[in-house]
C-alpha positions in Angstrom: 86.5 36.8 -182.7 89.9 37.2 -181.7 90.5 39.7 -184.2 87.2 41.7 -183.2 88.4 41.8 -179.7 91.7 43.0 -180.6 89.9 45.8 -182.7 88.1 46.7 -179.5 91.2 47.0 -177.3 92.7 49.4 -180.0 89.5 51.5 -180.2 89.1 52.0 -176.5 92.4 53.4 -175.8 92.1 55.8 -178.6 88.6 57.1 -177.6 90.2 57.7 -174.2 93.1 59.4 -175.2 91.0 61.7 -177.6 88.8 62.6 -174.9 91.8 63.4 -172.6 93.5 65.6 -175.0 90.1 67.5 -175.7 89.5 68.0 -171.8 93.1 69.1 -171.5 92.9 71.8 -174.0 90.2 73.7 -172.1 92.3 75.7 -170.1 91.0 77.1 -166.8 90.4 80.9 -167.3 88.6 81.3 -163.6 89.8 83.8 -161.1 90.8 87.3 -160.5 92.8 89.1 -163.3 94.5 92.3 -162.7 94.9 94.9 -165.2 98.6 96.0 -166.3 98.3 99.8 -166.1 101.3 100.4 -168.6 99.2 99.4 -171.5 97.4 101.9 -173.6 97.1 104.5 -170.9 94.9 107.0 -172.9 92.2 104.5 -172.6 92.1 104.6 -168.9 91.4 107.0 -166.2 90.1 110.2 -167.7 90.5 108.9 -171.3 91.9 110.5 -174.2 92.2 114.2 -175.2 89.8 115.7 -177.7 91.0 115.2 -181.4 93.0 112.4 -180.4 91.9 109.7 -183.3 95.5 108.5 -184.4 96.0 104.7 -185.0 92.3 104.0 -185.4 90.8 102.7 -188.8 87.9 105.2 -188.6 85.9 106.6 -191.6 84.7 110.3 -192.3 81.6 109.7 -190.8 83.1 108.7 -187.4 85.6 111.6 -187.6 82.5 113.9 -188.2 80.7 112.2 -185.0 83.7 113.0 -182.8 84.2 116.3 -184.1 80.7 117.4 -182.9 81.1 115.7 -179.6 81.2 117.5 -176.4 82.6 115.9 -172.9 79.7 117.6 -171.5 77.6 114.9 -172.6 78.5 112.7 -169.6 76.9 115.0 -167.3 73.5 114.4 -168.8 71.9 112.2 -166.0 70.9 109.4 -168.8 74.9 109.2 -169.8 76.1 109.3 -166.1 75.6 105.3 -165.5 76.5 103.9 -168.9 79.0 100.9 -168.4 81.8 100.3 -170.6 80.5 98.1 -173.4 81.7 94.6 -173.9 84.5 95.5 -176.4 85.8 98.2 -174.6 85.7 97.0 -171.0 89.1 95.1 -171.1 90.8 98.5 -172.0 90.0 99.7 -168.7 89.9 97.6 -165.4 90.7 94.3 -163.6 88.5 91.4 -164.4 87.1 88.4 -162.6 86.2 85.3 -164.7 84.0 82.1 -163.4 81.9 79.4 -165.2 78.7 77.6 -164.8 78.9 73.8 -165.0 76.1 71.0 -165.8 76.0 69.2 -162.6 75.5 65.9 -164.3 78.0 66.1 -167.4 80.4 68.5 -165.8 80.5 70.4 -169.1 80.9 74.1 -169.1 77.6 75.7 -170.0 78.8 79.3 -169.9 81.7 81.7 -168.7 81.2 85.0 -167.1 83.3 88.0 -167.0 82.8 91.2 -164.6 84.8 94.3 -165.0 85.6 96.4 -162.1 84.2 99.7 -163.6 80.4 99.7 -162.8 80.7 96.0 -162.8 79.1 95.0 -166.1 78.7 91.1 -166.0 78.7 89.3 -169.4 77.7 85.8 -170.4 79.7 83.7 -173.0 77.5 80.7 -174.0 79.3 77.6 -174.4 76.2 75.2 -175.0 76.0 75.6 -178.9 73.0 77.9 -178.9 72.6 80.2 -181.8 72.7 84.1 -181.8 69.1 85.7 -181.8 67.6 87.3 -184.9 68.8 90.8 -185.8 65.7 92.3 -184.6 66.3 91.0 -180.9 67.2 93.4 -177.9 70.9 94.8 -178.1 72.7 95.4 -174.6 75.9 97.0 -173.4 77.4 93.4 -173.3 75.7 92.0 -176.3 75.2 88.4 -176.9 78.3 86.1 -176.9 78.9 82.5 -177.8 82.3 80.5 -177.2 84.1 77.6 -178.3 87.5 76.2 -177.8 90.0 76.3 -180.4 92.9 74.0 -178.8 93.6 75.8 -175.4 92.4 79.3 -176.8 88.8 80.4 -176.2 87.4 82.1 -179.0 84.2 84.3 -178.7 81.8 85.9 -181.0 79.7 88.5 -179.9 76.6 90.4 -181.7 73.6 92.7 -180.5 75.8 95.5 -178.9 74.2 98.9 -178.1 75.7 101.6 -180.0 78.6 102.9 -178.1 82.3 104.2 -178.8 85.6 103.0 -180.0 87.2 105.6 -178.0 85.8 107.9 -175.3 86.3 111.3 -177.0 83.4 110.8 -179.5 84.4 108.1 -181.8 81.4 106.0 -182.2 80.9 102.2 -182.7 77.4 101.3 -184.1 74.9 98.6 -183.3 76.0 96.8 -186.5 79.2 96.0 -185.2 80.3 92.3 -184.2 83.3 91.4 -182.1 85.5 88.3 -182.1 87.8 87.8 -179.0 90.6 85.3 -178.2 91.3 84.5 -174.7 94.9 83.0 -174.3 96.1 82.0 -170.9 100.1 81.3 -170.6 100.9 80.4 -166.8 99.7 83.6 -164.6 99.2 85.7 -167.8 96.0 86.2 -169.5 96.0 87.7 -173.1 92.7 89.1 -174.2 92.7 89.8 -178.1 89.7 92.0 -179.2 88.5 92.3 -182.9 86.0 94.9 -183.6 84.3 94.7 -187.1 81.9 98.0 -187.8 80.5 98.3 -191.4 79.4 101.8 -190.2 82.3 103.7 -188.9 85.3 101.4 -189.4 87.0 100.9 -192.8 89.2 97.7 -191.3 88.9 95.7 -188.3 90.2 97.3 -185.2 92.5 94.8 -183.3 93.7 95.3 -179.9 95.1 93.0 -177.2 95.4 93.5 -173.4 97.2 91.5 -170.8 96.2 90.7 -167.1 98.0 88.8 -164.5 96.3 86.3 -162.1 95.8 87.8 -158.7 93.7 86.3 -156.2 93.7 89.3 -153.9 91.8 91.2 -156.6 88.5 92.3 -155.2 85.7 93.8 -157.4 83.3 95.6 -155.0 79.6 96.6 -156.1 79.5 99.8 -158.0 76.4 101.3 -157.4 75.6 104.7 -159.4 73.0 107.1 -159.4 72.3 110.1 -161.9 72.6 113.5 -160.4 71.7 116.9 -162.3 75.0 118.4 -162.1 74.6 121.3 -164.9 71.0 122.4 -165.5 69.9 122.6 -169.1 66.7 123.2 -171.1 64.8 120.1 -171.5 65.8 118.1 -174.4 69.0 119.5 -175.0 72.2 117.5 -175.7 75.7 119.0 -175.3 77.4 119.1 -178.9 79.2 121.3 -181.3 77.9 122.4 -184.5 79.9 121.1 -187.6 83.1 123.3 -187.8 83.0 124.9 -184.4 84.8 122.6 -182.0 87.7 124.7 -181.0 89.7 122.1 -179.4 90.5 119.8 -182.2 94.0 120.7 -182.7 95.2 121.2 -179.2 96.5 117.6 -178.7 98.4 117.4 -181.9 99.9 120.9 -181.3 100.9 120.0 -177.8 102.9 116.9 -179.1 104.2 118.7 -182.1 102.4 116.2 -184.6 101.0 116.7 -187.7 96.9 117.5 -187.5 96.6 115.0 -190.4 98.0 112.0 -188.0 96.0 113.2 -185.4 92.9 112.9 -187.7 93.2 109.1 -187.6 92.2 106.6 -190.1 93.4 102.9 -191.4 96.8 104.6 -192.8 97.8 105.5 -189.2 97.9 102.2 -187.9 100.7 100.9 -189.9 104.6 101.6 -189.3 105.1 103.1 -193.0 102.9 105.8 -191.8 105.9 107.3 -190.0 107.5 108.0 -193.3 104.8 110.3 -194.4 104.5 112.1 -191.0 108.1 113.4 -191.6 106.9 115.0 -194.8 103.9 116.9 -192.7 104.0 120.0 -190.9 103.3 120.0 -187.0 100.0 121.3 -186.0 99.2 124.6 -184.6 96.7 125.3 -181.8 94.1 126.8 -184.2 94.9 124.4 -187.2 91.8 122.4 -186.7 89.2 124.8 -185.5 86.6 124.9 -187.6 88.4 122.5 -190.2 86.4 119.7 -191.5 87.6 116.6 -193.1 
């Protein structure tokens, strides 16, 4: 009996200690987080220029999509109030984060994120529920589940509507999946996003954004109503036919870069590509007019 009592005395502290470590590992992400505007400026404001594909692991199909895209598409009423999808929102604006807790167990049932641009609100389920079947509805924010890995929150997202990798026509398909890591160090939140798309990307697209804790951040409502800005024949969609986009080389020529580098692809993501760039001629304004890759 004495040995049994000693065993119990040893086990109880171990259980308490393991629970404390587990609870401590779950960092509090709640609050208002301000974006750091110096990161990836081309994804902010008016967005990138036409033909600016460098540094992205796109394939020929995505390049073809972007070459045919026209910025006038944003004036079509059904496109005017589209929010940024879950995998693009962190590029763009401040965010507020909060959680839902079970009132009995005090366990976190879900985290929510809300971005400033058109206030898309996203739910990250923490209760172990499975992802829905492939035929379930796809949305701009998708279906997300999360789990703690030490003090890092890892999130898996599926069921995203087709959207964009970059706002100059580069597409991201509905078959894409997204993995994210939320890492808090003091008052800095690092948000890592990894997009895998078997349709338009040849490698995972990895990006990270930093936010700083700012209780003064206010995200107001963002009502949006579509307006007919440019009259068009019913059913028409702004676009360029293959080989007719006159603007594809303008950005590369203005920045004295090779047109091949501006066309993107996985190779352009890596530092070694700078050596190849030195062997390529700079673009001229008409180099890509009608050019097909």
